PATILUM-731759 format. One record per atom (N, C-alpha, C): residue in one letter; atom name; x, y, z. Coordinates in nm, 2 decimals, decimal comma, always signed. Layout:
BEGIN
[A CA [X Y Z]]
...
end
This chain:
BEGIN
[M N [+0,08 -0,12 +0,00]]
[M CA [+0,00 +0,00 +0,00]]
[M C [+0,09 +0,12 +0,00]]
[T N [+0,06 +0,22 -0,09]]
[T CA [+0,14 +0,34 -0,09]]
[T C [+0,07 +0,44 +0,00]]
[Q N [+0,15 +0,53 +0,06]]
[Q CA [+0,10 +0,63 +0,14]]
[Q C [+0,10 +0,76 +0,06]]
[N N [-0,01 +0,83 +0,07]]
[N CA [-0,03 +0,95 -0,01]]
[N C [+0,04 +1,07 +0,07]]
[A N [+0,10 +1,15 -0,01]]
[A CA [+0,17 +1,27 +0,05]]
[A C [+0,06 +1,37 +0,10]]
[A N [+0,09 +1,45 +0,19]]
[A CA [+0,00 +1,55 +0,24]]
[A C [-0,04 +1,64 +0,12]]
[P N [-0,17 +1,68 +0,11]]
[P CA [-0,21 +1,76 +0,00]]
[P C [-0,14 +1,90 +0,00]]
[F N [-0,11 +1,95 +0,12]]
[F CA [-0,04 +2,08 +0,13]]
[F C [+0,08 +2,05 +0,23]]
[E N [+0,20 +2,09 +0,19]]
[E CA [+0,31 +2,07 +0,28]]
[E C [+0,36 +2,19 +0,35]]
[R N [+0,33 +2,31 +0,30]]
[R CA [+0,37 +2,44 +0,35]]
[R C [+0,25 +2,53 +0,37]]
[I N [+0,21 +2,55 +0,49]]
[I CA [+0,09 +2,63 +0,52]]
[I C [+0,11 +2,75 +0,61]]
[V N [+0,06 +2,86 +0,56]]
[V CA [+0,07 +2,98 +0,65]]
[V C [-0,06 +3,00 +0,72]]
[V N [-0,06 +3,01 +0,85]]
[V CA [-0,18 +3,03 +0,93]]
[V C [-0,18 +3,18 +0,98]]
[G N [-0,27 +3,26 +0,93]]
[G CA [-0,28 +3,40 +0,97]]
[G C [-0,36 +3,41 +1,10]]
[L N [-0,29 +3,47 +1,20]]
[L CA [-0,35 +3,48 +1,34]]
[L C [-0,37 +3,62 +1,38]]
[D N [-0,48 +3,65 +1,44]]
[D CA [-0,50 +3,78 +1,51]]
[D C [-0,54 +3,76 +1,65]]
[F N [-0,53 +3,64 +1,70]]
[F CA [-0,55 +3,59 +1,84]]
[F C [-0,70 +3,59 +1,87]]
[S N [-0,79 +3,61 +1,78]]
[S CA [-0,93 +3,60 +1,80]]
[S C [-0,97 +3,45 +1,81]]
[P N [-1,09 +3,42 +1,87]]
[P CA [-1,13 +3,28 +1,88]]
[P C [-1,13 +3,21 +1,74]]
[S N [-1,17 +3,29 +1,64]]
[S CA [-1,18 +3,23 +1,50]]
[S C [-1,04 +3,19 +1,45]]
[S N [-0,94 +3,28 +1,47]]
[S CA [-0,81 +3,25 +1,42]]
[S C [-0,74 +3,14 +1,50]]
[L N [-0,77 +3,13 +1,63]]
[L CA [-0,72 +3,02 +1,71]]
[L C [-0,78 +2,89 +1,67]]
[H N [-0,91 +2,89 +1,63]]
[H CA [-0,97 +2,77 +1,58]]
[H C [-0,91 +2,73 +1,44]]
[A N [-0,88 +2,83 +1,36]]
[A CA [-0,82 +2,80 +1,23]]
[A C [-0,69 +2,73 +1,25]]
[L N [-0,61 +2,77 +1,35]]
[L CA [-0,49 +2,71 +1,38]]
[L C [-0,51 +2,56 +1,42]]
[D N [-0,61 +2,54 +1,51]]
[D CA [-0,64 +2,40 +1,55]]
[D C [-0,68 +2,32 +1,42]]
[V N [-0,76 +2,37 +1,33]]
[V CA [-0,80 +2,30 +1,21]]
[V C [-0,68 +2,27 +1,12]]
[A N [-0,59 +2,37 +1,11]]
[A CA [-0,47 +2,34 +1,02]]
[A C [-0,39 +2,23 +1,08]]
[R N [-0,37 +2,23 +1,21]]
[R CA [-0,29 +2,12 +1,27]]
[R C [-0,36 +1,99 +1,26]]
[A N [-0,49 +1,98 +1,27]]
[A CA [-0,57 +1,86 +1,27]]
[A C [-0,58 +1,80 +1,13]]
[R N [-0,61 +1,89 +1,03]]
[R CA [-0,64 +1,85 +0,90]]
[R C [-0,52 +1,82 +0,81]]
[F N [-0,40 +1,88 +0,85]]
[F CA [-0,28 +1,86 +0,77]]
[F C [-0,16 +1,82 +0,86]]
[P N [-0,18 +1,71 +0,93]]
[P CA [-0,07 +1,66 +1,01]]
[P C [+0,06 +1,64 +0,93]]
[G N [+0,17 +1,68 +0,98]]
[G CA [+0,30 +1,66 +0,90]]
[G C [+0,33 +1,78 +0,82]]
[A N [+0,24 +1,87 +0,79]]
[A CA [+0,27 +1,99 +0,71]]
[A C [+0,35 +2,08 +0,79]]
[Q N [+0,44 +2,16 +0,72]]
[Q CA [+0,51 +2,27 +0,79]]
[Q C [+0,42 +2,39 +0,81]]
[L N [+0,41 +2,43 +0,93]]
[L CA [+0,32 +2,55 +0,95]]
[L C [+0,40 +2,67 +0,99]]
[L N [+0,36 +2,78 +0,93]]
[L CA [+0,42 +2,91 +0,96]]
[L C [+0,31 +2,99 +1,02]]
[L N [+0,32 +3,03 +1,15]]
[L CA [+0,22 +3,11 +1,22]]
[L C [+0,26 +3,25 +1,20]]
[L N [+0,16 +3,33 +1,15]]
[L CA [+0,19 +3,47 +1,11]]
[L C [+0,09 +3,56 +1,18]]
[H N [+0,14 +3,66 +1,24]]
[H CA [+0,06 +3,77 +1,29]]
[H C [+0,11 +3,90 +1,23]]
[V N [+0,02 +3,99 +1,19]]
[V CA [+0,05 +4,12 +1,14]]
[V C [-0,01 +4,22 +1,23]]
[T N [+0,07 +4,30 +1,30]]
[T CA [+0,01 +4,41 +1,38]]
[T C [-0,03 +4,51 +1,29]]
[D N [-0,16 +4,55 +1,29]]
[D CA [-0,22 +4,64 +1,20]]
[D C [-0,17 +4,78 +1,23]]
[A N [-0,09 +4,83 +1,13]]
[A CA [-0,04 +4,97 +1,15]]
[A C [-0,08 +5,06 +1,04]]
[R N [-0,20 +5,03 +0,98]]
[R CA [-0,24 +5,12 +0,87]]
[R C [-0,28 +5,25 +0,93]]
[V N [-0,27 +5,35 +0,84]]
[V CA [-0,32 +5,48 +0,88]]
[V C [-0,47 +5,48 +0,88]]
[T N [-0,53 +5,54 +0,98]]
[T CA [-0,67 +5,55 +0,99]]
[T C [-0,72 +5,69 +0,97]]
[A N [-0,84 +5,71 +0,97]]
[A CA [-0,90 +5,85 +0,95]]
[A C [-0,98 +5,88 +1,08]]
[A N [-0,95 +6,00 +1,13]]
[A CA [-1,03 +6,05 +1,25]]
[A C [-1,10 +6,18 +1,21]]
[P N [-1,23 +6,19 +1,26]]
[P CA [-1,30 +6,31 +1,23]]
[P C [-1,23 +6,44 +1,29]]
[D N [-1,24 +6,55 +1,21]]
[D CA [-1,18 +6,67 +1,26]]
[D C [-1,29 +6,77 +1,30]]
[L N [-1,25 +6,88 +1,35]]
[L CA [-1,35 +6,98 +1,40]]
[L C [-1,43 +7,05 +1,28]]
[M N [-1,37 +7,04 +1,16]]
[M CA [-1,44 +7,11 +1,05]]
[M C [-1,54 +7,01 +0,98]]
[G N [-1,56 +6,89 +1,03]]
[G CA [-1,65 +6,80 +0,97]]
[G C [-1,59 +6,71 +0,87]]
[G N [-1,46 +6,72 +0,85]]
[G CA [-1,39 +6,63 +0,75]]
[G C [-1,32 +6,52 +0,83]]
[V N [-1,22 +6,46 +0,77]]
[V CA [-1,14 +6,36 +0,83]]
[V C [-0,99 +6,39 +0,82]]
[T N [-0,92 +6,35 +0,92]]
[T CA [-0,77 +6,37 +0,92]]
[T C [-0,71 +6,24 +0,93]]
[P N [-0,61 +6,21 +0,85]]
[P CA [-0,53 +6,08 +0,86]]
[P C [-0,47 +6,08 +1,00]]
[A N [-0,47 +5,96 +1,06]]
[A CA [-0,41 +5,95 +1,19]]
[A C [-0,32 +5,82 +1,19]]
[A N [-0,19 +5,85 +1,20]]
[A CA [-0,09 +5,74 +1,21]]
[A C [-0,08 +5,69 +1,35]]
[P N [-0,06 +5,56 +1,37]]
[P CA [-0,05 +5,50 +1,50]]
[P C [+0,07 +5,56 +1,58]]
[D N [+0,06 +5,58 +1,71]]
[D CA [+0,16 +5,63 +1,79]]
[D C [+0,28 +5,53 +1,79]]
[P N [+0,40 +5,57 +1,76]]
[P CA [+0,51 +5,47 +1,75]]
[P C [+0,54 +5,40 +1,88]]
[A N [+0,53 +5,46 +2,00]]
[A CA [+0,55 +5,39 +2,13]]
[A C [+0,44 +5,29 +2,15]]
[L N [+0,32 +5,32 +2,12]]
[L CA [+0,21 +5,23 +2,13]]
[L C [+0,22 +5,11 +2,04]]
[L N [+0,26 +5,14 +1,92]]
[L CA [+0,29 +5,04 +1,81]]
[L C [+0,40 +4,94 +1,86]]
[H N [+0,50 +4,99 +1,92]]
[H CA [+0,61 +4,91 +1,97]]
[H C [+0,56 +4,82 +2,08]]
[T N [+0,48 +4,87 +2,17]]
[T CA [+0,43 +4,79 +2,28]]
[T C [+0,34 +4,68 +2,23]]
[L N [+0,25 +4,72 +2,13]]
[L CA [+0,16 +4,61 +2,07]]
[L C [+0,24 +4,51 +2,00]]
[E N [+0,35 +4,55 +1,92]]
[E CA [+0,43 +4,45 +1,85]]
[E C [+0,50 +4,36 +1,95]]
[S N [+0,55 +4,40 +2,06]]
[S CA [+0,62 +4,32 +2,15]]
[S C [+0,52 +4,22 +2,22]]
[A N [+0,40 +4,27 +2,25]]
[A CA [+0,30 +4,18 +2,32]]
[A C [+0,25 +4,08 +2,22]]
[D N [+0,23 +4,12 +2,09]]
[D CA [+0,19 +4,02 +1,99]]
[D C [+0,29 +3,92 +1,96]]
[A N [+0,42 +3,96 +1,96]]
[A CA [+0,53 +3,86 +1,94]]
[A C [+0,53 +3,75 +2,05]]
[E N [+0,51 +3,80 +2,17]]
[E CA [+0,51 +3,70 +2,28]]
[E C [+0,39 +3,61 +2,27]]
[R N [+0,27 +3,66 +2,24]]
[R CA [+0,15 +3,57 +2,22]]
[R C [+0,18 +3,47 +2,11]]
[L N [+0,24 +3,52 +2,00]]
[L CA [+0,26 +3,43 +1,89]]
[L C [+0,36 +3,32 +1,92]]
[S N [+0,47 +3,35 +1,99]]
[S CA [+0,56 +3,25 +2,04]]
[S C [+0,50 +3,15 +2,13]]
[A N [+0,41 +3,19 +2,21]]
[A CA [+0,34 +3,10 +2,31]]
[A C [+0,25 +3,00 +2,24]]
[L N [+0,20 +3,04 +2,12]]
[L CA [+0,11 +2,95 +2,04]]
[L C [+0,19 +2,84 +1,96]]
[A N [+0,31 +2,87 +1,93]]
[A CA [+0,39 +2,78 +1,84]]
[A C [+0,43 +2,65 +1,91]]
[R N [+0,42 +2,54 +1,84]]
[R CA [+0,46 +2,41 +1,88]]
[R C [+0,60 +2,39 +1,82]]
[E N [+0,67 +2,28 +1,87]]
[E CA [+0,80 +2,25 +1,82]]
[E C [+0,79 +2,22 +1,67]]
[G N [+0,88 +2,28 +1,59]]
[G CA [+0,88 +2,26 +1,45]]
[G C [+0,80 +2,37 +1,37]]
[E N [+0,72 +2,44 +1,44]]
[E CA [+0,64 +2,55 +1,37]]
[E C [+0,72 +2,68 +1,37]]
[E N [+0,71 +2,75 +1,26]]
[E CA [+0,78 +2,88 +1,25]]
[E C [+0,68 +2,99 +1,28]]
[T N [+0,74 +3,10 +1,33]]
[T CA [+0,65 +3,22 +1,35]]
[T C [+0,71 +3,34 +1,28]]
[V N [+0,62 +3,43 +1,24]]
[V CA [+0,67 +3,55 +1,18]]
[V C [+0,57 +3,66 +1,23]]
[Q N [+0,63 +3,77 +1,28]]
[Q CA [+0,56 +3,88 +1,33]]
[Q C [+0,59 +4,00 +1,24]]
[L N [+0,49 +4,06 +1,18]]
[L CA [+0,51 +4,18 +1,10]]
[L C [+0,42 +4,30 +1,15]]
[V N [+0,45 +4,41 +1,09]]
[V CA [+0,37 +4,53 +1,12]]
[V C [+0,33 +4,59 +0,98]]
[G N [+0,20 +4,62 +0,97]]
[G CA [+0,15 +4,68 +0,84]]
[G C [+0,01 +4,64 +0,82]]
[D N [-0,03 +4,62 +0,69]]
[D CA [-0,16 +4,58 +0,65]]
[D C [-0,17 +4,43 +0,65]]
[P N [-0,26 +4,37 +0,73]]
[P CA [-0,26 +4,23 +0,75]]
[P C [-0,28 +4,15 +0,62]]
[V N [-0,36 +4,19 +0,53]]
[V CA [-0,38 +4,11 +0,40]]
[V C [-0,26 +4,11 +0,32]]
[T N [-0,20 +4,23 +0,30]]
[T CA [-0,07 +4,24 +0,22]]
[T C [+0,04 +4,16 +0,29]]
[G N [+0,05 +4,17 +0,42]]
[G CA [+0,15 +4,09 +0,50]]
[G C [+0,14 +3,94 +0,48]]
[I N [+0,01 +3,89 +0,49]]
[I CA [-0,01 +3,75 +0,47]]
[I C [+0,02 +3,70 +0,33]]
[L N [-0,02 +3,78 +0,23]]
[L CA [+0,00 +3,74 +0,09]]
[L C [+0,15 +3,74 +0,06]]
[E N [+0,22 +3,84 +0,10]]
[E CA [+0,37 +3,85 +0,07]]
[E C [+0,44 +3,74 +0,14]]
[T N [+0,41 +3,72 +0,27]]
[T CA [+0,48 +3,61 +0,34]]
[T C [+0,45 +3,48 +0,28]]
[A N [+0,33 +3,45 +0,24]]
[A CA [+0,30 +3,32 +0,18]]
[A C [+0,37 +3,30 +0,05]]
[R N [+0,38 +3,41 -0,03]]
[R CA [+0,46 +3,40 -0,15]]
[R C [+0,61 +3,38 -0,13]]
[N N [+0,66 +3,46 -0,04]]
[N CA [+0,81 +3,45 -0,01]]
[N C [+0,85 +3,32 +0,05]]
[W N [+0,76 +3,26 +0,13]]
[W CA [+0,79 +3,14 +0,20]]
[W C [+0,76 +3,01 +0,12]]
[G N [+0,69 +3,03 +0,01]]
[G CA [+0,65 +2,92 -0,08]]
[G C [+0,54 +2,84 -0,02]]
[A N [+0,44 +2,91 +0,04]]
[A CA [+0,33 +2,84 +0,10]]
[A C [+0,24 +2,78 -0,01]]
[E N [+0,18 +2,67 +0,02]]
[E CA [+0,08 +2,61 -0,08]]
[E C [-0,06 +2,63 -0,03]]
[L N [-0,08 +2,68 +0,09]]
[L CA [-0,22 +2,71 +0,14]]
[L C [-0,20 +2,82 +0,25]]
[I N [-0,31 +2,90 +0,26]]
[I CA [-0,32 +3,00 +0,36]]
[I C [-0,45 +2,96 +0,44]]
[V N [-0,44 +2,96 +0,57]]
[V CA [-0,55 +2,92 +0,66]]
[V C [-0,58 +3,04 +0,75]]
[V N [-0,71 +3,09 +0,75]]
[V CA [-0,74 +3,20 +0,83]]
[V C [-0,88 +3,18 +0,89]]
[G N [-0,91 +3,24 +1,00]]
[G CA [-1,04 +3,24 +1,06]]
[G C [-1,13 +3,35 +1,01]]
[T N [-1,26 +3,33 +1,01]]
[T CA [-1,35 +3,43 +0,97]]
[T C [-1,42 +3,49 +1,09]]
[H N [-1,45 +3,62 +1,09]]
[H CA [-1,52 +3,68 +1,20]]
[H C [-1,66 +3,71 +1,17]]
[A N [-1,75 +3,71 +1,26]]
[A CA [-1,89 +3,75 +1,24]]
[A C [-1,88 +3,90 +1,25]]
[Q N [-1,94 +3,97 +1,15]]
[Q CA [-1,94 +4,12 +1,15]]
[Q C [-2,08 +4,16 +1,13]]
[G N [-2,11 +4,28 +1,18]]
[G CA [-2,24 +4,34 +1,15]]
[G C [-2,24 +4,38 +1,00]]
[A N [-2,36 +4,40 +0,95]]
[A CA [-2,38 +4,44 +0,81]]
[A C [-2,31 +4,57 +0,77]]
[L N [-2,32 +4,67 +0,86]]
[L CA [-2,26 +4,80 +0,84]]
[L C [-2,11 +4,79 +0,84]]
[E N [-2,05 +4,72 +0,93]]
[E CA [-1,91 +4,71 +0,94]]
[E C [-1,86 +4,64 +0,82]]
[H N [-1,93 +4,53 +0,77]]
[H CA [-1,89 +4,46 +0,66]]
[H C [-1,90 +4,54 +0,53]]
[F N [-2,00 +4,63 +0,52]]
[F CA [-2,01 +4,71 +0,40]]
[F C [-1,90 +4,81 +0,39]]
[F N [-1,86 +4,87 +0,50]]
[F CA [-1,75 +4,98 +0,50]]
[F C [-1,61 +4,92 +0,50]]
[V N [-1,59 +4,82 +0,58]]
[V CA [-1,46 +4,76 +0,60]]
[V C [-1,43 +4,64 +0,52]]
[G N [-1,53 +4,56 +0,50]]
[G CA [-1,51 +4,43 +0,43]]
[G C [-1,44 +4,33 +0,53]]
[S N [-1,41 +4,22 +0,48]]
[S CA [-1,35 +4,11 +0,56]]
[S C [-1,21 +4,08 +0,51]]
[S N [-1,12 +4,07 +0,60]]
[S CA [-0,98 +4,04 +0,56]]
[S C [-0,98 +3,90 +0,49]]
[A N [-1,06 +3,81 +0,54]]
[A CA [-1,06 +3,68 +0,48]]
[A C [-1,11 +3,69 +0,33]]
[E N [-1,22 +3,77 +0,31]]
[E CA [-1,27 +3,79 +0,17]]
[E C [-1,16 +3,85 +0,08]]
[K N [-1,09 +3,95 +0,14]]
[K CA [-0,99 +4,01 +0,06]]
[K C [-0,87 +3,91 +0,02]]
[L N [-0,84 +3,83 +0,12]]
[L CA [-0,74 +3,72 +0,09]]
[L C [-0,78 +3,63 -0,02]]
[V N [-0,91 +3,58 -0,01]]
[V CA [-0,96 +3,49 -0,11]]
[V C [-0,96 +3,56 -0,24]]
[A N [-1,00 +3,68 -0,25]]
[A CA [-1,00 +3,75 -0,38]]
[A C [-0,86 +3,78 -0,44]]
[R N [-0,77 +3,81 -0,36]]
[R CA [-0,63 +3,85 -0,41]]
[R C [-0,53 +3,74 -0,41]]
[S N [-0,55 +3,63 -0,34]]
[S CA [-0,45 +3,53 -0,33]]
[S C [-0,43 +3,44 -0,45]]
[P N [-0,31 +3,42 -0,50]]
[P CA [-0,29 +3,33 -0,61]]
[P C [-0,28 +3,18 -0,57]]
[I N [-0,28 +3,16 -0,43]]
[I CA [-0,28 +3,02 -0,38]]
[I C [-0,40 +3,00 -0,30]]
[P N [-0,44 +2,88 -0,28]]
[P CA [-0,57 +2,85 -0,21]]
[P C [-0,57 +2,91 -0,07]]
[V N [-0,69 +2,95 -0,03]]
[V CA [-0,71 +3,00 +0,11]]
[V C [-0,83 +2,92 +0,17]]
[L N [-0,80 +2,87 +0,29]]
[L CA [-0,90 +2,79 +0,36]]
[L C [-0,95 +2,89 +0,47]]
[T N [-1,08 +2,92 +0,47]]
[T CA [-1,14 +3,01 +0,57]]
[T C [-1,21 +2,92 +0,67]]
[V N [-1,19 +2,94 +0,80]]
[V CA [-1,25 +2,86 +0,90]]
[V C [-1,34 +2,95 +0,99]]
[R N [-1,46 +2,90 +1,00]]
[R CA [-1,56 +2,97 +1,09]]
[R C [-1,57 +2,90 +1,22]]
[V N [-1,57 +2,98 +1,33]]
[V CA [-1,59 +2,92 +1,46]]
[V C [-1,74 +2,93 +1,50]]
[N N [-1,79 +2,83 +1,57]]
[N CA [-1,93 +2,84 +1,62]]
[N C [-1,94 +2,94 +1,73]]
[E N [-2,06 +2,99 +1,75]]
[E CA [-2,08 +3,09 +1,85]]
[E C [-2,03 +3,06 +1,99]]
[G N [-2,02 +2,93 +2,02]]
[G CA [-1,97 +2,88 +2,15]]
[G C [-1,82 +2,91 +2,17]]
[G N [-1,75 +2,95 +2,06]]
[G CA [-1,61 +2,97 +2,07]]
[G C [-1,53 +2,86 +2,01]]
[R N [-1,41 +2,85 +2,05]]
[R CA [-1,31 +2,76 +1,99]]
[R C [-1,35 +2,62 +2,02]]
[Q N [-1,34 +2,53 +1,91]]
[Q CA [-1,38 +2,39 +1,92]]
[Q C [-1,25 +2,31 +1,93]]
[P N [-1,27 +2,19 +1,99]]
[P CA [-1,15 +2,10 +2,00]]
[P C [-1,10 +2,05 +1,86]]
end
């Protein structure tokens, strides 16, 4: 009897530490045993817009000290999630771009991410990072939804 190779050998798991992303990590480990996993977190440092006194909006860049603190805390959380043999990468920037570039540079064959429940208004204005990944990725993306009860075994 011949043993089949794993369908995906190099998998990037995008993590934002939400229950859905932690469940996505569990799913990647369970469904693809033996695959190389790269756990990736991108601290979101995109410029946002804040309302100003004149009724318009002003671009607001993240505070560098706060960003450094967030980056350090995120790196610690990411390291704590990794198992022996799993790689971790911590970036700062746009999460979708960071995931796509890391997957391409690392030679990933699959990207795994969790999906979030959003309100209709938030989804209309912001969209979903998972949807953007699916639309822009040249490699397969597995989106994982968590039940309302939270993370599943």
